[in-house]
All heavy atoms as TSV, in Angstrom:
chain	resi	resn	atom	element	x	y	z
A	1	MET	N	N	-43.611	40.548	24.510
A	1	MET	CA	C	-43.883	41.973	24.547
A	1	MET	C	C	-43.794	42.535	23.134
A	1	MET	O	O	-42.790	42.376	22.458
A	1	MET	CB	C	-42.873	42.667	25.452
A	1	MET	CG	C	-43.075	44.137	25.538
A	1	MET	SD	S	-42.058	44.858	26.816
A	1	MET	CE	C	-41.001	45.864	25.831
A	2	LEU	N	N	-44.839	43.202	22.692
A	2	LEU	CA	C	-44.856	43.826	21.372
A	2	LEU	C	C	-44.619	45.320	21.507
A	2	LEU	O	O	-45.008	45.944	22.496
A	2	LEU	CB	C	-46.199	43.587	20.694
A	2	LEU	CG	C	-46.548	42.133	20.379
A	2	LEU	CD1	C	-47.956	42.049	19.821
A	2	LEU	CD2	C	-45.548	41.565	19.398
A	3	LEU	N	N	-43.986	45.895	20.487
A	3	LEU	CA	C	-43.810	47.338	20.461
A	3	LEU	C	C	-45.105	47.998	20.018
A	3	LEU	O	O	-45.818	47.485	19.175
A	3	LEU	CB	C	-42.698	47.725	19.486
A	3	LEU	CG	C	-41.290	47.304	19.868
A	3	LEU	CD1	C	-40.323	47.705	18.770
A	3	LEU	CD2	C	-40.876	47.949	21.180
A	4	ASP	N	N	-45.389	49.125	20.592
A	4	ASP	CA	C	-46.550	49.921	20.216
A	4	ASP	C	C	-46.046	51.094	19.385
A	4	ASP	O	O	-45.354	51.977	19.895
A	4	ASP	CB	C	-47.252	50.410	21.482
A	4	ASP	CG	C	-48.512	51.198	21.196
A	4	ASP	OD1	O	-48.735	51.594	20.032
A	4	ASP	OD2	O	-49.268	51.428	22.151
A	5	ALA	N	N	-46.371	51.117	18.101
A	5	ALA	CA	C	-45.872	52.141	17.187
A	5	ALA	C	C	-46.262	53.547	17.630
A	5	ALA	O	O	-45.557	54.509	17.332
A	5	ALA	CB	C	-46.363	51.869	15.776
A	6	THR	N	N	-47.360	53.684	18.358
A	6	THR	CA	C	-47.776	55.012	18.809
A	6	THR	C	C	-46.907	55.529	19.954
A	6	THR	O	O	-46.969	56.703	20.291
A	6	THR	CB	C	-49.249	55.017	19.250
A	6	THR	OG1	O	-49.408	54.161	20.387
A	6	THR	CG2	C	-50.157	54.575	18.117
A	7	LYS	N	N	-46.112	54.647	20.531
A	7	LYS	CA	C	-45.251	55.031	21.646
A	7	LYS	C	C	-43.771	54.847	21.327
A	7	LYS	O	O	-42.923	54.909	22.211
A	7	LYS	CB	C	-45.596	54.195	22.884
A	7	LYS	CG	C	-46.994	54.416	23.385
A	7	LYS	CD	C	-47.281	53.525	24.569
A	7	LYS	CE	C	-48.727	53.680	25.021
A	7	LYS	NZ	N	-49.032	52.779	26.137
A	8	ALA	N	N	-43.442	54.622	20.071
A	8	ALA	CA	C	-42.059	54.336	19.673
A	8	ALA	C	C	-41.484	55.493	18.869
A	8	ALA	O	O	-42.205	56.265	18.245
A	8	ALA	CB	C	-42.011	53.058	18.846
A	9	SER	N	N	-40.168	55.604	18.900
A	9	SER	CA	C	-39.443	56.555	18.060
A	9	SER	C	C	-38.008	56.062	17.942
A	9	SER	O	O	-37.578	55.171	18.677
A	9	SER	CB	C	-39.491	57.964	18.637
A	9	SER	OG	O	-38.750	58.032	19.831
A	10	LEU	N	N	-37.266	56.642	17.001
A	10	LEU	CA	C	-35.856	56.297	16.827
A	10	LEU	C	C	-35.029	57.521	17.142
A	10	LEU	O	O	-35.278	58.605	16.609
A	10	LEU	CB	C	-35.577	55.824	15.401
A	10	LEU	CG	C	-34.109	55.493	15.088
A	10	LEU	CD1	C	-33.626	54.312	15.924
A	10	LEU	CD2	C	-33.927	55.220	13.610
A	11	LEU	N	N	-34.033	57.366	18.010
A	11	LEU	CA	C	-33.102	58.427	18.369
A	11	LEU	C	C	-31.708	57.995	17.959
A	11	LEU	O	O	-31.204	56.973	18.442
A	11	LEU	CB	C	-33.166	58.702	19.874
A	11	LEU	CG	C	-32.150	59.690	20.443
A	11	LEU	CD1	C	-32.306	61.064	19.794
A	11	LEU	CD2	C	-32.312	59.782	21.954
A	12	VAL	N	N	-31.093	58.738	17.062
A	12	VAL	CA	C	-29.731	58.465	16.586
A	12	VAL	C	C	-28.835	59.500	17.254
A	12	VAL	O	O	-29.031	60.708	17.080
A	12	VAL	CB	C	-29.646	58.565	15.048
A	12	VAL	CG1	C	-28.224	58.340	14.578
A	12	VAL	CG2	C	-30.596	57.571	14.401
A	13	ILE	N	N	-27.850	59.023	18.025
A	13	ILE	CA	C	-27.050	59.919	18.863
A	13	ILE	C	C	-25.585	59.928	18.440
A	13	ILE	O	O	-24.926	58.885	18.401
A	13	ILE	CB	C	-27.143	59.499	20.343
A	13	ILE	CG1	C	-28.591	59.490	20.803
A	13	ILE	CG2	C	-26.294	60.413	21.225
A	13	ILE	CD1	C	-28.798	58.909	22.180
A	14	ASP	N	N	-25.071	61.115	18.121
A	14	ASP	CA	C	-23.635	61.389	17.982
A	14	ASP	C	C	-22.883	60.503	16.987
A	14	ASP	O	O	-21.753	60.109	17.252
A	14	ASP	CB	C	-22.934	61.316	19.336
A	14	ASP	CG	C	-23.451	62.342	20.339
A	14	ASP	OD1	O	-24.126	63.298	19.912
A	14	ASP	OD2	O	-23.181	62.183	21.534
A	15	ILE	N	N	-23.452	60.223	15.851
A	15	ILE	CA	C	-22.699	59.517	14.812
A	15	ILE	C	C	-22.144	60.610	13.902
A	15	ILE	O	O	-22.680	60.910	12.848
A	15	ILE	CB	C	-23.556	58.475	14.073
A	15	ILE	CG1	C	-24.161	57.493	15.072
A	15	ILE	CG2	C	-22.713	57.738	13.035
A	15	ILE	CD1	C	-25.020	56.407	14.469
A	16	GLN	N	N	-21.051	61.217	14.373
A	16	GLN	CA	C	-20.483	62.413	13.770
A	16	GLN	C	C	-19.124	62.146	13.137
A	16	GLN	O	O	-18.446	61.174	13.459
A	16	GLN	CB	C	-20.359	63.505	14.842
A	16	GLN	CG	C	-21.704	63.982	15.331
A	16	GLN	CD	C	-21.605	64.786	16.595
A	16	GLN	OE1	O	-21.982	64.297	17.655
A	16	GLN	NE2	N	-21.122	66.018	16.501
A	17	GLU	N	N	-18.753	63.063	12.229
A	17	GLU	CA	C	-17.552	62.897	11.412
A	17	GLU	C	C	-16.290	62.601	12.218
A	17	GLU	O	O	-15.530	61.693	11.878
A	17	GLU	CB	C	-17.357	64.148	10.555
A	17	GLU	CG	C	-18.463	64.331	9.540
A	17	GLU	CD	C	-18.520	65.723	8.945
A	17	GLU	OE1	O	-18.050	66.681	9.588
A	17	GLU	OE2	O	-19.047	65.836	7.824
A	18	ARG	N	N	-16.040	63.343	13.266
A	18	ARG	CA	C	-14.804	63.137	14.029
A	18	ARG	C	C	-14.914	62.041	15.079
A	18	ARG	O	O	-13.902	61.578	15.601
A	18	ARG	CB	C	-14.356	64.441	14.669
A	18	ARG	CG	C	-13.897	65.436	13.610
A	18	ARG	CD	C	-13.109	66.552	14.206
A	18	ARG	NE	N	-12.727	67.485	13.156
A	18	ARG	CZ	C	-12.513	68.758	13.358
A	18	ARG	NH1	N	-12.619	69.272	14.570
A	18	ARG	NH2	N	-12.180	69.545	12.360
A	19	LEU	N	N	-16.126	61.617	15.404
A	19	LEU	CA	C	-16.310	60.526	16.363
A	19	LEU	C	C	-16.269	59.166	15.672
A	19	LEU	O	O	-15.901	58.164	16.281
A	19	LEU	CB	C	-17.641	60.676	17.108
A	19	LEU	CG	C	-17.752	61.845	18.076
A	19	LEU	CD1	C	-19.162	61.922	18.643
A	19	LEU	CD2	C	-16.732	61.729	19.194
A	20	LEU	N	N	-16.636	59.127	14.401
A	20	LEU	CA	C	-16.730	57.859	13.676
A	20	LEU	C	C	-15.437	57.045	13.710
A	20	LEU	O	O	-15.487	55.840	13.963
A	20	LEU	CB	C	-17.188	58.107	12.241
A	20	LEU	CG	C	-17.762	56.909	11.514
A	20	LEU	CD1	C	-19.045	56.432	12.168
A	20	LEU	CD2	C	-18.019	57.241	10.057
A	21	PRO	N	N	-14.260	57.655	13.512
A	21	PRO	CA	C	-13.026	56.854	13.539
A	21	PRO	C	C	-12.758	56.163	14.883
A	21	PRO	O	O	-12.055	55.161	14.936
A	21	PRO	CB	C	-11.920	57.869	13.224
A	21	PRO	CG	C	-12.615	58.963	12.494
A	21	PRO	CD	C	-13.996	59.032	13.094
A	22	ALA	N	N	-13.338	56.670	15.955
A	22	ALA	CA	C	-13.126	56.076	17.273
A	22	ALA	C	C	-14.114	54.941	17.568
A	22	ALA	O	O	-13.960	54.229	18.561
A	22	ALA	CB	C	-13.248	57.147	18.353
A	23	MET	N	N	-15.108	54.766	16.710
A	23	MET	CA	C	-16.124	53.734	16.938
A	23	MET	C	C	-15.665	52.381	16.415
A	23	MET	O	O	-15.081	52.297	15.344
A	23	MET	CB	C	-17.426	54.108	16.228
A	23	MET	CG	C	-18.114	55.295	16.773
A	23	MET	SD	S	-19.644	55.581	15.849
A	23	MET	CE	C	-20.096	57.172	16.474
A	24	ALA	N	N	-15.971	51.341	17.170
A	24	ALA	CA	C	-15.715	49.977	16.698
A	24	ALA	C	C	-16.673	49.685	15.552
A	24	ALA	O	O	-17.857	50.016	15.615
A	24	ALA	CB	C	-15.929	48.986	17.840
A	25	GLU	N	N	-16.165	49.097	14.495
A	25	GLU	CA	C	-16.966	48.709	13.323
A	25	GLU	C	C	-17.807	49.881	12.816
A	25	GLU	O	O	-19.011	49.751	12.585
A	25	GLU	CB	C	-17.841	47.510	13.654
A	25	GLU	CG	C	-17.042	46.279	14.055
A	25	GLU	CD	C	-17.893	45.046	14.228
A	25	GLU	OE1	O	-18.689	44.762	13.304
A	25	GLU	OE2	O	-17.764	44.391	15.266
A	26	ALA	N	N	-17.166	51.008	12.610
A	26	ALA	CA	C	-17.853	52.247	12.253
A	26	ALA	C	C	-18.714	52.111	10.997
A	26	ALA	O	O	-19.860	52.584	10.980
A	26	ALA	CB	C	-16.841	53.369	12.079
A	27	GLU	N	N	-18.193	51.490	9.963
A	27	GLU	CA	C	-18.979	51.365	8.734
A	27	GLU	C	C	-20.214	50.502	8.946
A	27	GLU	O	O	-21.273	50.761	8.359
A	27	GLU	CB	C	-18.122	50.820	7.591
A	27	GLU	CG	C	-17.073	51.815	7.113
A	27	GLU	CD	C	-17.676	53.169	6.733
A	27	GLU	OE1	O	-18.697	53.195	6.013
A	27	GLU	OE2	O	-17.122	54.197	7.163
A	28	ARG	N	N	-20.084	49.501	9.794
A	28	ARG	CA	C	-21.248	48.659	10.113
A	28	ARG	C	C	-22.282	49.456	10.904
A	28	ARG	O	O	-23.486	49.309	10.694
A	28	ARG	CB	C	-20.804	47.427	10.887
A	28	ARG	CG	C	-21.909	46.454	11.121
A	28	ARG	CD	C	-21.409	45.167	11.706
A	28	ARG	NE	N	-22.527	44.242	11.843
A	28	ARG	CZ	C	-22.528	43.191	12.606
A	28	ARG	NH1	N	-21.445	42.871	13.282
A	28	ARG	NH2	N	-23.570	42.421	12.696
A	29	VAL	N	N	-21.813	50.297	11.814
A	29	VAL	CA	C	-22.719	51.160	12.581
A	29	VAL	C	C	-23.517	52.048	11.632
A	29	VAL	O	O	-24.736	52.171	11.742
A	29	VAL	CB	C	-21.933	52.022	13.604
A	29	VAL	CG1	C	-22.819	53.112	14.203
A	29	VAL	CG2	C	-21.331	51.160	14.695
A	30	VAL	N	N	-22.825	52.665	10.668
A	30	VAL	CA	C	-23.499	53.544	9.707
A	30	VAL	C	C	-24.485	52.741	8.861
A	30	VAL	O	O	-25.624	53.169	8.642
A	30	VAL	CB	C	-22.474	54.280	8.823
A	30	VAL	CG1	C	-23.159	55.023	7.685
A	30	VAL	CG2	C	-21.644	55.242	9.667
A	31	SER	N	N	-24.068	51.572	8.395
A	31	SER	CA	C	-24.932	50.740	7.556
A	31	SER	C	C	-26.204	50.317	8.301
A	31	SER	O	O	-27.321	50.442	7.780
A	31	SER	CB	C	-24.159	49.504	7.096
A	31	SER	OG	O	-25.004	48.603	6.438
A	32	LYS	N	N	-26.040	49.834	9.517
A	32	LYS	CA	C	-27.196	49.371	10.296
A	32	LYS	C	C	-28.086	50.536	10.719
A	32	LYS	O	O	-29.311	50.401	10.767
A	32	LYS	CB	C	-26.746	48.574	11.525
A	32	LYS	CG	C	-25.958	47.316	11.192
A	32	LYS	CD	C	-26.764	46.344	10.375
A	32	LYS	CE	C	-25.980	45.076	10.123
A	32	LYS	NZ	N	-26.690	44.103	9.313
A	33	THR	N	N	-27.481	51.685	11.003
A	33	THR	CA	C	-28.272	52.857	11.372
A	33	THR	C	C	-29.087	53.344	10.180
A	33	THR	O	O	-30.238	53.764	10.338
A	33	THR	CB	C	-27.363	53.977	11.913
A	33	THR	OG1	O	-26.627	53.473	13.039
A	33	THR	CG2	C	-28.175	55.186	12.350
A	34	THR	N	N	-28.515	53.258	8.984
A	34	THR	CA	C	-29.256	53.614	7.771
A	34	THR	C	C	-30.486	52.733	7.629
A	34	THR	O	O	-31.585	53.214	7.305
A	34	THR	CB	C	-28.355	53.490	6.523
A	34	THR	OG1	O	-27.253	54.382	6.666
A	34	THR	CG2	C	-29.105	53.807	5.254
A	35	ILE	N	N	-30.338	51.452	7.880
A	35	ILE	CA	C	-31.469	50.518	7.815
A	35	ILE	C	C	-32.533	50.896	8.846
A	35	ILE	O	O	-33.735	50.923	8.541
A	35	ILE	CB	C	-30.997	49.062	8.013
A	35	ILE	CG1	C	-30.143	48.623	6.823
A	35	ILE	CG2	C	-32.184	48.121	8.227
A	35	ILE	CD1	C	-29.398	47.313	7.042
A	36	LEU	N	N	-32.111	51.199	10.069
A	36	LEU	CA	C	-33.054	51.582	11.123
A	36	LEU	C	C	-33.791	52.867	10.770
A	36	LEU	O	O	-35.012	52.973	10.971
A	36	LEU	CB	C	-32.326	51.762	12.454
A	36	LEU	CG	C	-31.860	50.496	13.145
A	36	LEU	CD1	C	-30.960	50.849	14.326
A	36	LEU	CD2	C	-33.055	49.680	13.612
A	37	MET	N	N	-33.078	53.844	10.213
A	37	MET	CA	C	-33.700	55.110	9.843
A	37	MET	C	C	-34.724	54.905	8.727
A	37	MET	O	O	-35.813	55.496	8.749
A	37	MET	CB	C	-32.634	56.124	9.431
A	37	MET	CG	C	-31.769	56.591	10.588
A	37	MET	SD	S	-30.382	57.616	10.079
A	37	MET	CE	C	-31.218	59.162	9.732
A	38	THR	N	N	-34.390	54.081	7.759
A	38	THR	CA	C	-35.314	53.783	6.667
A	38	THR	C	C	-36.563	53.097	7.193
A	38	THR	O	O	-37.692	53.447	6.825
A	38	THR	CB	C	-34.624	52.912	5.606
A	38	THR	OG1	O	-33.485	53.621	5.098
A	38	THR	CG2	C	-35.560	52.567	4.472
A	39	ALA	N	N	-36.380	52.129	8.077
A	39	ALA	CA	C	-37.515	51.410	8.652
A	39	ALA	C	C	-38.393	52.347	9.467
A	39	ALA	O	O	-39.625	52.301	9.360
A	39	ALA	CB	C	-37.026	50.255	9.518
A	40	ALA	N	N	-37.792	53.200	10.270
A	40	ALA	CA	C	-38.572	54.143	11.081
A	40	ALA	C	C	-39.394	55.057	10.187
A	40	ALA	O	O	-40.580	55.300	10.447
A	40	ALA	CB	C	-37.639	54.962	11.974
A	41	ARG	N	N	-38.788	55.557	9.126
A	41	ARG	CA	C	-39.499	56.435	8.200
A	41	ARG	C	C	-40.672	55.702	7.551
A	41	ARG	O	O	-41.772	56.231	7.458
A	41	ARG	CB	C	-38.535	56.956	7.137
A	41	ARG	CG	C	-39.063	58.110	6.346
A	41	ARG	CD	C	-38.069	58.696	5.344
A	41	ARG	NE	N	-36.701	58.773	5.814
A	41	ARG	CZ	C	-35.712	57.975	5.410
A	41	ARG	NH1	N	-35.929	57.030	4.531
A	41	ARG	NH2	N	-34.489	58.118	5.872
A	42	GLU	N	N	-40.428	54.468	7.101
A	42	GLU	CA	C	-41.486	53.700	6.438
A	42	GLU	C	C	-42.621	53.337	7.400
A	42	GLU	O	O	-43.771	53.199	6.982
A	42	GLU	CB	C	-40.902	52.451	5.782
A	42	GLU	CG	C	-40.067	52.780	4.562
A	42	GLU	CD	C	-39.586	51.565	3.815
A	42	GLU	OE1	O	-40.117	50.454	4.025
A	42	GLU	OE2	O	-38.660	51.728	3.004
A	43	LEU	N	N	-42.298	53.191	8.673
A	43	LEU	CA	C	-43.317	52.877	9.674
A	43	LEU	C	C	-43.994	54.125	10.232
A	43	LEU	O	O	-44.900	54.043	11.057
A	43	LEU	CB	C	-42.697	52.075	10.823
A	43	LEU	CG	C	-42.228	50.670	10.453
A	43	LEU	CD1	C	-41.402	50.067	11.586
A	43	LEU	CD2	C	-43.419	49.781	10.119
A	44	GLY	N	N	-43.533	55.290	9.796
A	44	GLY	CA	C	-44.114	56.537	10.263
A	44	GLY	C	C	-43.729	56.905	11.679
A	44	GLY	O	O	-44.458	57.639	12.349
A	45	LEU	N	N	-42.593	56.398	12.147
A	45	LEU	CA	C	-42.148	56.690	13.504
A	45	LEU	C	C	-41.384	58.010	13.541
A	45	LEU	O	O	-40.671	58.348	12.597
A	45	LEU	CB	C	-41.228	55.582	14.018
A	45	LEU	CG	C	-41.826	54.188	14.110
A	45	LEU	CD1	C	-40.777	53.199	14.591
A	45	LEU	CD2	C	-43.029	54.180	15.027
A	46	PRO	N	N	-41.485	58.739	14.638
A	46	PRO	CA	C	-40.666	59.939	14.782
A	46	PRO	C	C	-39.180	59.568	14.772
A	46	PRO	O	O	-38.782	58.533	15.314
A	46	PRO	CB	C	-41.075	60.494	16.150
A	46	PRO	CG	C	-42.384	59.861	16.452
A	46	PRO	CD	C	-42.373	58.525	15.775
A	47	LEU	N	N	-38.380	60.423	14.155
A	47	LEU	CA	C	-36.946	60.181	14.023
A	47	LEU	C	C	-36.207	61.430	14.462
A	47	LEU	O	O	-36.472	62.525	13.948
A	47	LEU	CB	C	-36.618	59.853	12.566
A	47	LEU	CG	C	-35.168	59.770	12.149
A	47	LEU	CD1	C	-34.437	58.667	12.911
A	47	LEU	CD2	C	-35.067	59.525	10.658
A	48	THR	N	N	-35.303	61.276	15.428
A	48	THR	CA	C	-34.499	62.389	15.917
A	48	THR	C	C	-33.028	62.033	15.773
A	48	THR	O	O	-32.611	60.946	16.167
A	48	THR	CB	C	-34.813	62.685	17.400
A	48	THR	OG1	O	-36.206	62.923	17.539
A	48	THR	CG2	C	-34.041	63.879	17.907
A	49	VAL	N	N	-32.252	62.954	15.208
A	49	VAL	CA	C	-30.806	62.782	15.082
A	49	VAL	C	C	-30.159	63.886	15.903
A	49	VAL	O	O	-30.427	65.063	15.677
A	49	VAL	CB	C	-30.357	62.865	13.603
A	49	VAL	CG1	C	-28.852	62.729	13.499
A	49	VAL	CG2	C	-31.046	61.794	12.773
A	50	SER	N	N	-29.328	63.500	16.877
A	50	SER	CA	C	-28.696	64.501	17.730
A	50	SER	C	C	-27.193	64.579	17.455
A	50	SER	O	O	-26.578	63.620	16.990
A	50	SER	CB	C	-28.944	64.195	19.205
A	50	SER	OG	O	-28.159	63.098	19.616
A	51	GLU	N	N	-26.640	65.755	17.738
A	51	GLU	CA	C	-25.202	65.986	17.586
A	51	GLU	C	C	-24.676	66.659	18.844
A	51	GLU	O	O	-25.335	67.534	19.411
A	51	GLU	CB	C	-24.920	66.915	16.406
A	51	GLU	CG	C	-25.340	66.373	15.076
A	51	GLU	CD	C	-25.181	67.367	13.951
A	51	GLU	OE1	O	-25.189	68.600	14.204
A	51	GLU	OE2	O	-25.060	66.905	12.808
A	52	GLN	N	N	-23.501	66.274	19.236
A	52	GLN	CA	C	-22.816	66.880	20.366
A	52	GLN	C	C	-21.720	67.790	19.813
A	52	GLN	O	O	-20.850	67.321	19.063
A	52	GLN	CB	C	-22.202	65.788	21.249
A	52	GLN	CG	C	-21.359	66.303	22.354
A	52	GLN	CD	C	-20.675	65.186	23.128
A	52	GLN	OE1	O	-20.134	65.456	24.160
A	52	GLN	NE2	N	-20.669	63.949	22.666
A	53	TYR	N	N	-21.755	69.044	20.119
A	53	TYR	CA	C	-20.710	70.005	19.751
A	53	TYR	C	C	-20.263	69.857	18.294
A	53	TYR	O	O	-19.122	69.478	18.007
A	53	TYR	CB	C	-19.518	69.865	20.710
A	53	TYR	CG	C	-18.432	70.885	20.514
A	53	TYR	CD1	C	-18.707	72.247	20.530
A	53	TYR	CD2	C	-17.128	70.483	20.309
A	53	TYR	CE1	C	-17.700	73.168	20.355
A	53	TYR	CE2	C	-16.109	71.400	20.126
A	53	TYR	CZ	C	-16.402	72.749	20.151
A	53	TYR	OH	O	-15.404	73.662	19.963
A	54	PRO	N	N	-21.156	70.122	17.343
A	54	PRO	CA	C	-20.827	69.941	15.930
A	54	PRO	C	C	-19.670	70.806	15.437
A	54	PRO	O	O	-18.967	70.413	14.497
A	54	PRO	CB	C	-22.122	70.281	15.191
A	54	PRO	CG	C	-22.993	70.955	16.174
A	54	PRO	CD	C	-22.533	70.558	17.540
A	55	ASN	N	N	-19.422	71.962	16.070
A	55	ASN	CA	C	-18.282	72.791	15.645
A	55	ASN	C	C	-16.949	72.082	15.868
A	55	ASN	O	O	-16.012	72.271	15.101
A	55	ASN	CB	C	-18.283	74.127	16.381
A	55	ASN	CG	C	-19.396	75.036	15.925
A	55	ASN	OD1	O	-19.929	74.880	14.837
A	55	ASN	ND2	N	-19.772	75.989	16.764
A	56	GLY	N	N	-16.849	71.278	16.901
A	56	GLY	CA	C	-15.605	70.574	17.196
A	56	GLY	C	C	-15.589	69.133	16.726
A	56	GLY	O	O	-14.539	68.601	16.364
A	57	LEU	N	N	-16.742	68.467	16.739
A	57	LEU	CA	C	-16.801	67.044	16.412
A	57	LEU	C	C	-17.339	66.767	15.013
A	57	LEU	O	O	-17.440	65.621	14.605
A	57	LEU	CB	C	-17.660	66.303	17.443
A	57	LEU	CG	C	-17.135	66.358	18.878
A	57	LEU	CD1	C	-18.132	65.712	19.831
A	57	LEU	CD2	C	-15.779	65.684	18.979
A	58	GLY	N	N	-17.697	67.822	14.312
A	58	GLY	CA	C	-18.246	67.640	12.977
A	58	GLY	C	C	-19.736	67.371	13.028
A	58	GLY	O	O	-20.329	67.181	14.081
A	59	ARG	N	N	-20.331	67.377	11.856
A	59	ARG	CA	C	-21.757	67.131	11.724
A	59	ARG	C	C	-22.021	65.625	11.686
A	59	ARG	O	O	-21.088	64.821	11.630
A	59	ARG	CB	C	-22.288	67.783	10.439
A	59	ARG	CG	C	-22.017	69.265	10.278
A	59	ARG	CD	C	-22.649	70.132	11.313
A	59	ARG	NE	N	-24.084	69.914	11.394
A	59	ARG	CZ	C	-24.917	70.717	12.012
A	59	ARG	NH1	N	-24.491	71.806	12.586
A	59	ARG	NH2	N	-26.200	70.443	12.070
A	60	THR	N	N	-23.281	65.256	11.672
A	60	THR	CA	C	-23.656	63.858	11.469
A	60	THR	C	C	-23.063	63.401	10.141
A	60	THR	O	O	-23.053	64.168	9.181
A	60	THR	CB	C	-25.191	63.717	11.443
A	60	THR	OG1	O	-25.702	64.129	12.719
A	60	THR	CG2	C	-25.618	62.293	11.153
A	61	VAL	N	N	-22.541	62.178	10.096
A	61	VAL	CA	C	-21.883	61.700	8.874
A	61	VAL	C	C	-22.840	61.846	7.691
A	61	VAL	O	O	-24.061	61.638	7.829
A	61	VAL	CB	C	-21.364	60.249	9.001
A	61	VAL	CG1	C	-20.265	60.176	10.049
A	61	VAL	CG2	C	-22.465	59.282	9.324
A	62	PRO	N	N	-22.318	62.211	6.528
A	62	PRO	CA	C	-23.175	62.495	5.363
A	62	PRO	C	C	-24.124	61.354	4.982
A	62	PRO	O	O	-25.266	61.616	4.588
A	62	PRO	CB	C	-22.166	62.760	4.245
A	62	PRO	CG	C	-20.933	63.212	4.937
A	62	PRO	CD	C	-20.916	62.471	6.238
A	63	GLN	N	N	-23.698	60.105	5.138
A	63	GLN	CA	C	-24.555	58.977	4.774
A	63	GLN	C	C	-25.848	58.983	5.589
A	63	GLN	O	O	-26.902	58.604	5.094
A	63	GLN	CB	C	-23.837	57.643	4.987
A	63	GLN	CG	C	-22.538	57.488	4.248
A	63	GLN	CD	C	-21.340	57.909	5.095
A	63	GLN	OE1	O	-21.312	58.974	5.694
A	63	GLN	NE2	N	-20.321	57.060	5.112
A	64	LEU	N	N	-25.766	59.406	6.850
A	64	LEU	CA	C	-26.957	59.425	7.698
A	64	LEU	C	C	-27.714	60.735	7.558
A	64	LEU	O	O	-28.938	60.746	7.587
A	64	LEU	CB	C	-26.572	59.188	9.159
A	64	LEU	CG	C	-25.918	57.834	9.451
A	64	LEU	CD1	C	-25.584	57.728	10.931
A	64	LEU	CD2	C	-26.791	56.688	9.003
A	65	ALA	N	N	-26.986	61.831	7.411
A	65	ALA	CA	C	-27.647	63.128	7.254
A	65	ALA	C	C	-28.527	63.118	5.999
A	65	ALA	O	O	-29.602	63.712	6.004
A	65	ALA	CB	C	-26.607	64.230	7.188
A	66	ALA	N	N	-28.078	62.439	4.958
A	66	ALA	CA	C	-28.853	62.351	3.726
A	66	ALA	C	C	-30.141	61.557	3.920
A	66	ALA	O	O	-31.122	61.769	3.210
A	66	ALA	CB	C	-28.016	61.696	2.622
A	67	ASN	N	N	-30.149	60.666	4.911
A	67	ASN	CA	C	-31.334	59.841	5.189
A	67	ASN	C	C	-32.243	60.435	6.243
A	67	ASN	O	O	-33.295	59.877	6.527
A	67	ASN	CB	C	-30.907	58.439	5.634
A	67	ASN	CG	C	-30.357	57.626	4.482
A	67	ASN	OD1	O	-30.967	57.546	3.437
A	67	ASN	ND2	N	-29.180	57.078	4.667
A	68	ASP	N	N	-31.826	61.538	6.840
A	68	ASP	CA	C	-32.623	62.166	7.888
A	68	ASP	C	C	-33.772	62.926	7.246
A	68	ASP	O	O	-33.578	63.969	6.634
A	68	ASP	CB	C	-31.755	63.107	8.734
A	68	ASP	CG	C	-32.511	63.699	9.903
A	68	ASP	OD1	O	-33.634	63.243	10.179
A	68	ASP	OD2	O	-31.971	64.606	10.531
A	69	ALA	N	N	-34.957	62.427	7.389
A	69	ALA	CA	C	-36.128	63.032	6.756
A	69	ALA	C	C	-36.772	64.103	7.619
A	69	ALA	O	O	-37.772	64.667	7.252
A	69	ALA	CB	C	-37.159	61.949	6.426
A	70	THR	N	N	-36.189	64.358	8.792
A	70	THR	CA	C	-36.829	65.347	9.678
A	70	THR	C	C	-36.120	66.668	9.615
A	70	THR	O	O	-35.045	66.804	9.149
A	70	THR	CB	C	-36.837	64.847	11.135
A	70	THR	OG1	O	-35.491	64.613	11.589
A	70	THR	CG2	C	-37.671	63.610	11.268
C-alpha cells in the first residue's frame, strides 16, 4: 500500500510545555516530530499542530512551534 500525497497530512497533537515531562522519551518525541514536520513541509503536505488548554498546559514546545510553518 502506497501513501497518496494528495490525501495525506500531518497532525501533531498536544506536545506542550507542561505535558512534555510526563511523556516517555520526551526529547526523542520532539526530535522525531521535528523530522516529521520538516518532511511534511518539504513534501507539501498540510500540517496541523493542535493544543489542549494552552492556558493551563502551556503552548506547543518551542522547538516544534519554531518549525510550524502554518
